[in-house]
N, C-alpha and C positions, 0 to 999 in steps of 0.2 A: 622450881623443879630443876632447872639447869644446874643450880648450885649443888644440889644433892647428887646429881649425876656426876659432876666433877669430883665431889668428895669421894664417891664410891670408886671412881677411876683411880684416884690416888691410893686408896686402900688396897686395890687389887693389882698394883704394879708388878708384884711378884707372880711369875707364871704359875707356880704351884697353888698359890692362894686363889688366883683367878680361875683356874680349872676347878677347884673345889667349890668355889662360890657359884660358878656357872652350872655345875652339876646339881648343886642344891637348888638353885633357882628353877632349873628345868624340870624338877620334880613337882613343881607347883603347876597344876593343869592350866590355869589362866595365863601364867607367865609363858609357859611353853607354847600355848596357842598363839599368843601375841607375837612371840619371837618367830614362829614359823610362818606367820602371815605378813611379816614385815616385807615390804617390797624393795628393799635395798638390793641393788644389782649384785649378782655374785660373779660377774665378769667371766662366765663360762667355767667356774670352778666346780659347779655341781656335777655329780656323776650322772 
């Protein structure tokens, strides 16, 4: 799986491409739910 993740990171190096892909992925309910429940620290950046 890590190899696939790295490949995707290479493909979305461009900010515009990354933004479009992120938007498309977050339209998938299961993906959005998983992303929102990730416990990665936001270091106080959340409003």
